[in-house]
Legacy VTK file of the C-alpha trace (Angstrom):
# vtk DataFile Version 3.0
C-alpha trace
ASCII
DATASET POLYDATA
POINTS 228 float
44.187 77.666 -8.115
40.400 77.503 -8.029
40.496 74.490 -10.376
42.911 72.646 -8.072
40.727 73.404 -5.034
37.621 72.098 -6.864
39.365 68.871 -7.806
40.473 68.331 -4.206
36.876 68.850 -2.998
35.544 66.334 -5.523
38.230 63.845 -4.524
37.396 64.339 -0.844
33.675 63.804 -1.470
34.414 60.675 -3.527
36.678 59.232 -0.824
34.143 60.029 1.895
31.326 58.359 -0.044
33.489 55.324 -0.786
34.431 54.891 2.868
30.779 55.335 3.922
29.605 52.688 1.433
32.401 50.355 2.570
31.406 50.730 6.222
27.722 50.243 5.336
28.571 47.103 3.398
30.569 45.693 6.301
27.698 46.470 8.654
25.094 44.767 6.444
27.306 41.708 5.973
28.008 41.632 9.693
24.310 41.824 10.480
23.621 38.952 8.125
26.423 36.876 9.588
25.387 37.720 13.169
28.756 39.427 13.817
27.411 42.384 15.773
24.785 40.668 17.919
24.882 38.212 20.797
24.344 34.658 19.571
24.299 31.065 20.754
24.951 27.893 18.783
22.766 24.851 18.229
23.359 21.862 15.977
21.265 19.299 14.141
22.058 15.947 12.517
20.553 15.322 9.063
20.728 12.391 6.669
20.479 14.675 3.637
20.883 18.464 3.675
19.386 18.903 0.155
21.890 21.530 -0.987
21.965 23.594 2.218
25.016 25.888 2.375
26.956 27.844 4.979
25.494 31.338 5.323
21.917 30.314 4.534
19.190 31.539 6.851
17.642 29.891 9.890
13.975 30.819 10.215
11.699 30.572 13.256
7.968 31.380 13.035
8.600 33.066 9.682
11.395 35.313 11.042
15.087 35.033 10.200
16.772 34.401 13.549
20.150 33.044 12.521
22.432 31.563 9.886
24.133 28.283 9.032
27.588 28.576 10.572
29.163 25.262 9.629
28.380 22.014 7.818
30.449 18.870 8.331
30.112 15.227 7.349
29.921 12.956 10.411
29.470 9.543 8.765
28.567 8.291 5.317
24.881 8.806 6.161
24.835 11.768 8.570
25.717 15.467 8.306
26.009 17.893 11.238
24.732 21.419 10.678
25.792 24.126 13.158
23.566 27.199 13.467
24.210 30.594 15.018
20.968 31.902 16.541
20.180 35.401 17.797
20.174 35.427 21.585
16.865 37.327 21.620
15.125 34.298 20.085
16.378 31.818 22.676
13.440 32.330 25.064
11.038 31.091 22.369
13.023 27.984 21.424
12.311 24.997 23.636
14.147 21.704 24.074
11.503 19.851 22.073
11.672 22.188 19.054
12.432 20.540 15.700
14.494 21.621 12.701
13.565 20.830 9.103
15.192 21.841 5.831
12.963 24.004 3.631
13.350 26.499 0.815
12.848 30.237 0.477
9.967 30.145 -1.990
9.425 27.545 -4.719
12.904 27.783 -6.238
14.728 29.840 -3.571
17.760 29.057 -1.441
17.615 26.253 1.080
17.163 27.218 4.716
16.411 25.625 8.062
12.954 26.052 9.548
12.703 25.620 13.307
9.309 24.355 14.431
8.387 25.662 17.911
8.173 23.174 20.759
5.519 22.927 23.452
5.241 25.578 26.156
6.564 24.761 29.602
9.764 23.107 28.378
13.252 24.435 29.083
14.979 26.740 26.619
17.650 25.500 24.240
21.115 25.934 25.708
24.328 26.905 23.948
25.777 23.972 21.925
22.557 21.963 22.284
21.529 19.446 19.611
18.038 20.040 18.231
15.811 17.227 16.978
15.543 17.115 13.186
12.903 15.981 10.719
13.895 14.780 7.272
11.925 16.610 4.555
10.312 14.894 1.586
12.683 15.433 -1.323
11.552 16.538 -4.766
13.066 13.358 -6.225
10.822 11.199 -4.019
7.781 13.224 -5.082
8.670 12.841 -8.778
9.178 9.082 -8.366
5.763 8.714 -6.704
4.138 10.809 -9.430
5.741 8.596 -12.083
4.536 5.410 -10.347
1.000 6.824 -10.069
1.115 7.841 -13.734
2.263 4.362 -14.806
-0.476 2.718 -12.726
-3.095 5.039 -14.240
-1.837 4.161 -17.734
-2.075 0.410 -16.966
-5.608 0.798 -15.587
-6.664 2.793 -18.650
-5.158 0.145 -20.935
-6.979 -2.650 -19.087
-10.299 -0.802 -19.222
-9.780 -0.231 -22.940
-9.111 -3.962 -23.473
-12.224 -4.935 -21.478
-14.351 -2.481 -23.423
-13.004 -3.856 -26.703
-13.823 -7.426 -25.621
-17.359 -6.364 -24.714
-17.804 -4.719 -28.125
-16.548 -7.887 -29.847
-18.871 -10.040 -27.761
-16.062 -11.908 -26.015
-16.540 -13.345 -22.555
-19.739 -13.688 -20.531
-20.336 -9.954 -20.218
-19.591 -9.399 -23.895
-22.040 -12.117 -24.926
-24.629 -10.756 -22.510
-24.420 -7.293 -24.052
-23.710 -8.100 -27.693
-25.138 -11.602 -28.341
-28.836 -11.231 -29.211
-29.461 -14.962 -28.666
-28.173 -14.869 -25.109
-30.173 -11.705 -24.496
-33.320 -13.434 -25.682
-32.539 -16.450 -23.476
-32.128 -14.216 -20.452
-35.431 -12.467 -21.230
-37.182 -15.829 -21.651
-35.712 -17.076 -18.368
-37.094 -14.038 -16.569
-40.491 -14.603 -18.153
-40.450 -18.252 -17.054
-39.536 -17.262 -13.507
-42.364 -14.760 -13.441
-44.834 -17.299 -14.838
-43.637 -19.931 -12.399
-44.172 -17.547 -9.499
-47.676 -16.811 -10.767
-48.455 -20.514 -11.139
-47.221 -21.223 -7.631
-49.494 -18.501 -6.276
-52.470 -19.989 -8.137
-51.713 -23.468 -6.827
-51.515 -22.182 -3.272
-54.843 -20.393 -3.689
-56.436 -23.536 -5.039
-54.954 -25.619 -2.217
-56.406 -23.265 0.387
-59.912 -24.010 -0.963
-59.382 -27.773 -0.903
-61.485 -29.281 1.904
-58.637 -31.607 2.833
-56.262 -28.685 3.503
-58.734 -26.131 4.869
-57.951 -27.148 8.438
-54.220 -26.632 7.908
-54.641 -23.133 6.443
-57.164 -22.132 9.148
-54.721 -23.183 11.914
-51.953 -21.281 10.162
-54.118 -18.163 9.966
-55.008 -18.442 13.684
-51.312 -18.757 14.588
-50.525 -15.568 12.632
-53.283 -13.654 14.444
-52.150 -14.910 17.849
-48.556 -13.838 17.122
-49.765 -10.305 16.336
LINES 1 229
228 0 1 2 3 4 5 6 7 8 9 10 11 12 13 14 15 16 17 18 19 20 21 22 23 24 25 26 27 28 29 30 31 32 33 34 35 36 37 38 39 40 41 42 43 44 45 46 47 48 49 50 51 52 53 54 55 56 57 58 59 60 61 62 63 64 65 66 67 68 69 70 71 72 73 74 75 76 77 78 79 80 81 82 83 84 85 86 87 88 89 90 91 92 93 94 95 96 97 98 99 100 101 102 103 104 105 106 107 108 109 110 111 112 113 114 115 116 117 118 119 120 121 122 123 124 125 126 127 128 129 130 131 132 133 134 135 136 137 138 139 140 141 142 143 144 145 146 147 148 149 150 151 152 153 154 155 156 157 158 159 160 161 162 163 164 165 166 167 168 169 170 171 172 173 174 175 176 177 178 179 180 181 182 183 184 185 186 187 188 189 190 191 192 193 194 195 196 197 198 199 200 201 202 203 204 205 206 207 208 209 210 211 212 213 214 215 216 217 218 219 220 221 222 223 224 225 226 227
């Protein structure tokens, strides 16, 4: 008799716990799906939803304020996403707010981020369409990285070829750096220019002492002083 009573008590406790866990589960799911709170609906049109799914979160200022209620293809290039938003968040969402598709962490689920609009605008109404911004996809980023990598490889290859030509004395720059004869010619040309400049200075000094040109140089010197 006592054994039967004990078994009935255990069964009752088990059933009670099971029902409690079932109710708790329904409540948590309902909270997530906005079943037990007042909501309003807004929609956005996207060209690419990047794997967004029904039931994913809608986030505003870092806070989960709603869920994705429905996704439907409008045309071959547009997708409409319907969102259920908590009524308590409506007063913060303005007509000029924007929606963008993001992710929950680096590799997390896709979600919609609502960017706040400017103050002073009217609140979003039920069944309003919100402006959307198309995010930069990971594929686009990878393509740009690949293009940049290919360009860097081409530049490196060209620099390597130029350096090799310089080492082999090819081209004007290569001859200038590697050809000793051209180097000597350049040095001699600089010496000649320097000597020519010195000779010109000597000739001008000699000309200034020539009695035929003294008048010219004196007038020139007077003009310089008068300009000062």
